[in-house]
Structures are given as structure tokens and as C-alpha cells.
C-alpha positions as CSV (number, residue, x, y, z in Angstrom):
1,X,-62.8,-68.7,-60.1
2,X,-64.8,-66.9,-62.4
3,X,-61.5,-64.5,-63.1
4,X,-60.0,-68.3,-63.8
5,X,-62.4,-69.4,-66.4
6,X,-62.4,-66.7,-68.3
7,X,-59.2,-65.3,-68.9
8,X,-56.7,-67.7,-67.0
9,X,-58.7,-71.1,-68.9
10,X,-58.6,-69.4,-72.5
11,X,-55.1,-68.3,-72.2
12,X,-53.9,-71.9,-71.1
13,X,-55.5,-72.9,-74.1
14,X,-54.6,-71.1,-76.5
15,X,-50.3,-71.9,-75.2
16,X,-51.7,-75.3,-75.0
17,X,-52.7,-75.5,-79.1
18,X,-49.4,-73.4,-79.4
19,X,-47.8,-75.7,-78.1
20,X,-48.7,-78.5,-79.8
21,X,-50.0,-78.0,-83.1
22,X,-47.5,-75.2,-83.6
23,X,-44.1,-74.9,-86.4
24,X,-41.7,-72.9,-86.9
25,X,-41.2,-75.1,-90.2
26,X,-41.5,-77.0,-92.3
27,X,-39.0,-79.9,-93.5
28,X,-38.3,-80.6,-97.5
29,X,-36.1,-83.3,-97.9
30,X,-34.2,-81.4,-99.6
31,X,-32.7,-79.4,-96.7
32,X,-30.3,-82.4,-96.3
33,X,-28.9,-82.5,-99.7
34,X,-25.1,-82.2,-99.2
35,X,-25.4,-82.8,-95.9
36,X,-21.9,-84.6,-93.6
37,X,-24.7,-86.7,-91.9
38,X,-22.6,-90.0,-89.1
39,X,-24.6,-92.9,-88.1
40,X,-24.2,-94.6,-85.2
41,X,-25.3,-98.1,-85.1
42,X,-26.5,-98.5,-87.9
43,X,-25.9,-102.2,-89.5
44,X,-29.5,-102.1,-88.5
45,X,-32.5,-101.8,-87.2
46,X,-33.2,-97.3,-87.2
47,X,-29.9,-97.1,-88.1
48,X,-30.2,-98.3,-90.8
49,X,-33.3,-97.2,-91.8
50,X,-32.5,-93.5,-91.3
51,X,-29.1,-94.1,-93.4
52,X,-31.6,-95.2,-96.6
53,X,-33.2,-92.0,-96.5
54,X,-30.5,-90.3,-96.0
55,X,-28.7,-91.8,-99.3
56,X,-32.4,-90.9,-100.7
57,X,-31.7,-87.2,-99.4
58,X,-28.9,-86.2,-101.0
59,X,-27.7,-86.8,-97.7
60,X,-23.4,-88.0,-97.7
61,X,-22.4,-90.3,-95.2
62,X,-19.9,-91.9,-92.7
63,X,-22.5,-95.0,-90.9
64,X,-20.7,-97.3,-87.7
65,X,-21.3,-100.4,-86.3
66,X,-19.8,-103.4,-85.1
67,X,-20.5,-104.9,-87.9
68,X,-18.1,-104.5,-91.2
69,X,-20.6,-107.5,-93.0
70,X,-23.4,-105.2,-92.1
71,X,-21.6,-102.2,-92.8
72,X,-20.8,-102.9,-96.2
73,X,-24.4,-104.0,-97.6
74,X,-25.1,-100.2,-96.1
75,X,-22.7,-98.1,-97.9
76,X,-23.8,-99.9,-101.0
77,X,-26.8,-100.0,-100.9
78,X,-26.6,-96.1,-99.8
79,X,-24.7,-95.3,-102.7
80,X,-27.7,-97.1,-105.1
81,X,-30.1,-95.2,-103.6
82,X,-28.7,-91.6,-104.4
83,X,-25.7,-90.8,-101.7
84,X,-23.8,-87.9,-102.4
85,X,-20.8,-90.0,-100.6
86,X,-21.4,-92.8,-98.3
87,X,-18.0,-94.5,-96.4
88,X,-18.5,-97.2,-93.5
89,X,-16.0,-97.3,-89.9
90,X,-16.9,-100.5,-88.0
91,X,-15.8,-100.7,-84.0
92,X,-16.9,-100.8,-80.7
93,X,-17.7,-97.9,-78.3
94,X,-16.0,-100.3,-76.1
95,X,-13.5,-98.4,-77.2
96,X,-13.1,-94.6,-76.0
97,X,-9.8,-94.7,-78.8
98,X,-12.1,-95.6,-81.0
99,X,-15.0,-93.1,-81.3
100,X,-12.1,-89.8,-80.7
101,X,-10.3,-91.9,-83.7
102,X,-13.2,-92.2,-85.7
103,X,-15.0,-89.2,-86.1
104,X,-12.0,-87.2,-86.7
105,X,-11.9,-90.2,-89.4
106,X,-15.5,-88.8,-90.8
107,X,-15.2,-85.8,-90.7
108,X,-12.0,-86.2,-93.4
109,X,-14.2,-88.3,-95.2
110,X,-16.3,-86.1,-95.4
111,X,-14.1,-82.1,-95.4
112,X,-16.5,-81.4,-92.7
113,X,-19.6,-82.4,-90.2
114,X,-23.1,-81.1,-90.4
115,X,-25.0,-83.8,-88.5
116,X,-23.8,-86.3,-85.5
117,X,-27.3,-88.6,-84.8
118,X,-26.3,-91.1,-82.3
119,X,-28.5,-94.3,-82.7
120,X,-25.5,-97.1,-80.8
121,X,-26.6,-99.3,-78.0
122,X,-25.4,-102.4,-76.1
123,X,-26.7,-105.5,-76.2
124,X,-28.2,-106.5,-72.9
125,X,-30.8,-108.9,-71.8
126,X,-34.5,-107.7,-70.1
127,X,-33.3,-109.3,-66.3
128,X,-33.1,-107.8,-62.5
129,X,-30.0,-106.7,-61.1
130,X,-27.8,-109.4,-59.5
131,X,-25.2,-107.6,-58.8
132,X,-23.4,-107.7,-62.2
133,X,-21.2,-104.3,-61.6
134,X,-18.9,-104.8,-65.2
135,X,-23.1,-105.7,-66.6
136,X,-23.7,-102.0,-65.6
137,X,-19.8,-100.8,-66.0
138,X,-20.2,-101.6,-69.7
139,X,-23.9,-100.2,-70.2
140,X,-22.3,-97.4,-68.9
141,X,-19.6,-96.4,-71.2
142,X,-21.3,-97.5,-74.3
143,X,-24.6,-96.3,-73.9
144,X,-24.0,-93.0,-72.3
145,X,-20.5,-92.4,-71.5
146,X,-19.7,-93.3,-75.3
147,X,-22.1,-90.7,-76.9
148,X,-20.5,-87.8,-74.6
149,X,-16.8,-89.0,-76.0
150,X,-18.3,-88.9,-79.5
151,X,-20.2,-85.6,-79.2
152,X,-16.9,-83.7,-78.0
153,X,-15.2,-85.1,-80.7
154,X,-17.6,-83.8,-83.0
155,X,-18.5,-80.4,-81.8
156,X,-16.2,-78.3,-83.4
157,X,-16.4,-79.5,-86.8
158,X,-19.9,-78.6,-85.8
159,X,-20.3,-75.7,-84.5
160,X,-18.4,-74.2,-87.6
161,X,-21.8,-75.5,-90.0
162,X,-24.0,-74.8,-87.0
163,X,-25.1,-78.8,-87.6
164,X,-27.2,-80.2,-85.2
165,X,-27.3,-83.4,-82.6
166,X,-29.5,-86.1,-82.7
167,X,-29.8,-88.8,-79.5
168,X,-32.3,-91.7,-79.7
169,X,-34.6,-94.1,-77.9
170,X,-36.2,-96.8,-79.4
171,X,-38.3,-100.2,-78.7
172,X,-38.1,-100.6,-82.3
173,X,-37.1,-103.4,-83.7
174,X,-34.4,-105.7,-82.2
175,X,-34.8,-104.2,-78.8
176,X,-38.6,-105.5,-79.1
177,X,-37.6,-109.0,-79.5
178,X,-35.4,-108.6,-76.6
179,X,-37.4,-107.7,-74.1
180,X,-41.0,-110.3,-76.3
181,X,-42.7,-111.2,-73.2
182,X,-41.8,-108.5,-70.3
183,X,-42.7,-105.2,-72.5
184,X,-46.2,-105.8,-73.1
185,X,-46.6,-103.1,-76.3
186,X,-45.9,-103.2,-80.1
187,X,-43.1,-102.0,-82.3
188,X,-43.3,-99.1,-84.3
189,X,-42.9,-99.2,-88.1
190,X,-38.4,-98.3,-88.4
191,X,-38.8,-96.9,-91.4
192,X,-41.5,-94.4,-90.2
193,X,-39.3,-93.8,-87.3
194,X,-36.4,-93.1,-88.6
195,X,-37.8,-90.8,-91.0
196,X,-39.8,-89.2,-88.1
197,X,-36.1,-88.4,-86.3
198,X,-34.6,-87.3,-89.9
199,X,-37.1,-84.6,-89.8
200,X,-37.2,-84.1,-86.5
201,X,-33.2,-83.1,-86.5
202,X,-33.1,-81.3,-89.6
203,X,-35.7,-78.7,-87.6
204,X,-34.0,-78.9,-85.0
205,X,-36.4,-79.9,-82.6
206,X,-35.9,-79.7,-78.7
207,X,-37.4,-83.3,-78.3
208,X,-39.8,-85.4,-80.7
209,X,-41.8,-87.9,-79.5
210,X,-42.6,-91.3,-82.3
211,X,-46.2,-93.3,-81.3
212,X,-48.9,-95.2,-81.8
213,X,-51.4,-93.3,-78.8
214,X,-52.4,-90.0,-79.0
215,X,-52.9,-89.9,-75.6
216,X,-49.2,-90.6,-75.1
217,X,-47.9,-88.1,-77.2
218,X,-49.3,-85.2,-74.6
219,X,-48.9,-86.3,-71.6
220,X,-45.3,-87.3,-72.8
221,X,-44.7,-83.6,-74.1
222,X,-45.6,-81.8,-70.4
223,X,-45.9,-78.0,-71.0
224,X,-45.7,-78.0,-67.6
225,X,-42.1,-78.9,-67.7
226,X,-40.9,-76.5,-70.1
227,X,-42.3,-73.4,-68.5
228,X,-40.5,-74.7,-65.3
229,X,-36.8,-75.5,-67.1
230,X,-38.1,-71.6,-68.3
231,X,-37.8,-70.7,-65.1
232,X,-35.6,-71.9,-63.4
233,X,-32.7,-71.7,-66.3
234,X,-32.9,-67.4,-65.8
235,X,-32.4,-67.9,-62.3
236,X,-29.0,-69.0,-63.8
237,X,-26.2,-66.1,-63.8
238,X,-24.5,-67.9,-67.5
239,X,-21.9,-65.6,-68.0
240,X,-20.4,-65.7,-64.6
241,X,-20.5,-69.7,-65.2
242,X,-19.1,-69.4,-68.7
243,X,-16.3,-66.9,-67.5
244,X,-15.5,-68.6,-64.0
């Protein structure tokens, strides 16, 4: 016990301090200047705000959502804000042929791809499951499988540019309206959330959380899980796995 108090606890405190507060690199808006970025679910909410922030930083943008009218307004505003270029391609992520065609068209419009921001989600009510298998299938197709399909389609361009992928999960804007009276919490400002997501993606952070409570962020960002993942991955022979 004396050994733990003298050596292990100070080492643990130093590790936690480094884990939570160290920054390898500071974000600079010029990191996004000239970058070629796709933003899905960009006609409203966090997606729209991310597009606006990226436009101010001088990025090339291709945005997508189901609403053609909404996307037209976003693209117009992006150009006003200083985007290097801005285009939209409207469509639904329930159509897997659209996902492949969309990435190819976006890459052609921008001449490549540096960042893929996956932000779209299907609309569904927050109600108990009532044997509605088609609803589950639609949720899985849009909220998961389309993310996989978009990523696979984008990987060749992202490998070439050493690019980044961001996957968004949030309770801001329209999502909070859908769960009003069910979840008693507050949505963070979408403009601020959008900027933090862009920063985290530009800095290639594995995970980032934007919450109002210090303790929520502290508990979510679990160093024990990171240590266990590291130890677990060291038990794999990845060379043999890849070559099989």
C-alpha cells in the first residue's frame, strides 16, 4: 500500500493529466484552406453550420442531403462566406447506388477528397420497439450501412490525400425537438459543436466530445478503455491477418 501511494498514484495522476490536457498540435483555420471536403446531412443543423465554418476557412465543399432547396441555400451562403468552391448533390442515403455515385461525382467536382464528414441520419420517432422490422432495417441502412458504403467509396481518394473521416453523433437542433419531453437535457449550440467537430477532424483526433459539463467529458473519455484497447491490439498478429 505504501508503494502504491508513493509511486503508482503519482504516476497515475501524471498519466491522467497528460491524457486529458495535452495537445499535440493547435488548430489553425488555415489547415482547411483549399481542402476538399464532403459534408452529408448539410441542409440544416450541425451539418449546415459545419459547411459554413469550412467555407469561411476557404475549403472546397460538396454538400448533400435530401432537400434540394435547402442545399441550394447552403451552397449560396458558402460562396458568400468565402468557400474556394461549393456544390450540392441532393439524394437519399436509403439508395445505395446514390452513395457510390455521390462520392464519385463529388471527387470529380473537387478534383479529389481530403475530408469526409458523415453527419446524416434518418428521421425516426423515439418510441418503444413494436415489432417494426422495416423501421429497424431503414435505420440500419441509413444510420450505419450508408456510412460504410460512403467510406468504402471514398477510401481510394482519402488514401491518396492522407485524408480524414469524421462520424458525427449529436443531440442538437432538430434531434432535440424529436425527443422533447422524453430526454430532459439541453442541446449545445450547433454553431459551436460544428466548429469543434471540424477542429477535431483537422487534428485527426480519434474521439472528441463537446459537452457543457467537465465531469461528463471526464467520465466519457475513459483512459482505462484506451489502455485495454492498446493491450488487446498487441495480442493480434496484423501482418498475418492482412496477408491471409
